[in-house]
N, C-alpha and C positions, 0 to 999 in steps of 0.2 A: 503493499498499499503506499504509495509516493505520498507522502504529505509535507516536502520541503515547500511548494510553492503557494499553498492557501492560506488566502489572510482570511484573520478570524476577527469576530467581534463579541467583545464581552459586555453582553446587555444588560448586565448587573451584577455590580460588584462593591462594597464597602469599603474601599479602600483610602478613606478616611479616616476608619476606627485606627482608636489608639494601638491595637494588638499590632498594627504595620509602621508603627513613626522609627523604627530601630534598622526596618529592610524594606522599607518604601521603593525608595530608589534600587535598591541592586534587584527587585521584583519586577519593575520596571524595566530595568534593560532585558530581563529573561524574557520577558512578555515580547518586548520586539525583536528579541533573536527566533522567538519561536512565531516571528509574523502576526502579531496582535497587533493590529493597527488603531482600534482603538476599544477605551474603556470606556459605561457607563454608569455614574458615582451617583447611586441617591439616596435621598437623605431621608430620617428618619425624625429627627427634630430640630426646631426652630435654631436652638443651640448650636446646632453643628452645622448650620446652612451656611455662614461667612468660611467655615474651615475648608468647607467644599467649592465654595467658588474660588476661593484662593490657590487653593490645590488645583483646580482645572483649568485655572487662565493661565498659572506660570507653566503646565505640561499637557503639549496639544495632542498629546492621545488621550487626554481624559474630558469628559463631557460629564457636566453636573446636573442632576435633577432636584427639584426640594420638593418636600412631601411632610406630612405629618404621619407616622406609620402607627396602624391599628395597635401595637402590642405597646404602644406606650403611652397610653390615651391619658396618665395620671401627669405628666409631662406636659402638657399641649393645654394650651388657654385659646379663647376664642380668638384675642387678640393676634396669635399666629397667622390667623387665617388673613385677618386685615395686613400683616406685615406679607406675607406671600402675595399679597394681589398688589400693593405696594410697589415691592420688588419688581414685580411682572410687569406693572405701569410703568416704570420707570425705565425697563428695559427697552419696552413698544415706542417709546414717546421716540418722535422723531428729532429731538434734540438730543439723544442719548450720546454718550460721550461713544468713540470707538473704541476705546481703550475699556468699557464696562465690564467688568468681573462675571455680569452674569450673561456674558452673549454666550452662542451657542448652547442654551440652553437644552438637554434631552427633550425634559418634560416636567410634568409634576408627577414625585414618585418620591418614594415607595407609599401608597396610599393604600386602603382596602379594608377588609372585614376579616376579622379572627376569632371564629369562632370557636375553635377548641379550647381556647386558653381559658380555664376554668375562674368562675366569678366575674367574668369580664361582665361590662356594662354595655351590651348592645345597642341601647339608645343614644350613648355618648360618640363609640363607633359610629354608628350609623350617621349620626351629625356631623362629625368630621368629616367620613367619607363624602357625605353626600355635597357637601359646601366645597373640599377640594373640585368636586365634578365639574361644578358651576364654576369656577373658576378656570379650571380645562377648557369649559366648553368655551367662555365670554374671550380668552386668550389663544382658543384653538391649538392644545398645544398634547401631545400623546401623552397617555397617560401609564404607569408602572404601577399595576395593580395587585396587591396581595391579597390571595381568597386563600383562605383554611377554612373546612368544614363551614362556608359559608357562599358556595356559586351562584345556588338559588337566587339570595339574596343581593350577589353583586349584580346579575344578570336584570334582575329586577328592575336597579337603579340603569344601569348604561339603557335599558329600555327607555327611560325615561330622559335620557343624555345621549340621541341618536346620532350628533355629529362627532364624539367622540370614537378615536381609535388609540391603541398601545398596545400593551404587553403582557399577558397574564403571566406572573413570576412565579417560576417554581411549579409546573401545571401540576394538580393533583385531584381534577376533578375524571366525570367520566365522560366517554365517548360522547353522547350526548349535550352535555355542556359544551365539550369543545368546539360542538359544530354550531350550538349557538355563539359561541364566541365568535369563530372564523367567519358568520355568518354578518357579523356586526363590526368585521373589518379588523378584528384583533389579531395577535400573534400571541404562541403557547411559547413558553420559556422552558427550556429544555437543560438541564440541569444534573449535578451530582448524586440526586435521588432515583435518577433513571440507570445509572451503573451499577444497580445491585441487582444481580440476579430474581432474587426476593421477589424485586418492584414489578411483578409480573403484569400486573393491570397496564401500570403506565407504561411499561414496554411496549405490549400489544399496541399501542395506539399509536404507536411511531409509523408502521406499516400500515393503519386501517385509515392515517389521515395523510392530504398531498403533504409533499416536501415543501411547499410554502405555505406551510402553517405553523412552521418552526422557527425561530431565533436560540443560539447558543446563550449559555450564562455560567456563572460558578457559583454566586450568590458570597463570595470571599468575605470574610473569614469563615463562616459556616457551608453548611451542607457539601462535606468534602468528598469526591469519589470515592469509591472502594478501595482504589492503590493507597489511598491515603486516608482511610477511616480511621479518626478518633485523633487525624491531626489537624491542625488550623490549614483552611482552605487558601486558596490562591489564585490568582487568575491566571498564572502560568501554568497551568493544570487544566485548562481552555481546551488543549488539543488534546489532552485523553480525552475528555468530554467528548468532543467532535469525533474523533475515532468511534466511540462506544456508539454515537450516533449513528455513524455511516455502518457498523455492525449492523443495526437494527433496521436499517432502511431496506423495504424489499423492492432493491431495484440493481440493477446490474450494472449502474455506472461508476463510475470512477470516483474515487472521494474527492479528489479536487474540484471536480464535475459539482456534487451534494455541496461542497463549504461554498462553492462561488455561490449556489443559489441562496444558502444562508445567511451569507455575508451582505449578499442583496438584502434579503428579507428584512433585517435589521434596518437597510439605509433606507428602505422605501418606508416602515414603521416609524420612522427617528427622521425626519427630515434636515434636521440640524445636524447632522451627520454627512451631509453635502455641503456645508458653509465653510468647512476646512479642506484641503487638497489631501487625498487619501493615499 
């Protein structure tokens, strides 16, 4: 399997997390050597946004996304939504500075619903999710959605925001739910969870769905692929995840051909990737 010329994009990686502070530069160099050309860095809390924007502004392979994650609702405040809208308004203003750190924003994320969490306040989760979908609709930005044990509720909200497109990060739903997302113009994130042989339901989806349904991701530092189980995940493992995808895809196409399609899928769903020379 020839993997030397395949260009890759990690559509979801928390490279801003403190766990990467000591080796971030080395990891990014390893990614370049593996031909990983772009990495999307989503936010989880307002306090992290400035670090993400600064990191991405200084590194042209990194693209920011800003959002309020459903697993951190105790850290969110209504004023965070106003700040998100303000930042986006500044970014889209005609007189925005050319060196604005928020340029090349990939989308709104990581947002969503997580009903797997015990004792979570679903109403508050739904409030932040719904409000961020409205903001994304207002500014016509893609959304990076976290959906765990909540796909039907997420789909219900997407039906109320029909112009939105984006990625269902770390897809874990059924075939029928996948078709609902695809019919709405969304892509599905293929990451470390698919690399475990016991994930039979997830792995079976690859052959059942068209190749233009998918994008690659690591979700580093979490969701390590099987070869790195119990280790810190890293975007440099994206090539291993890509190889696993190719092994599951029910097609005789060469690896590089499959990767070209996944690469194009990601660029299609995240238009900001066209704003820099890749």
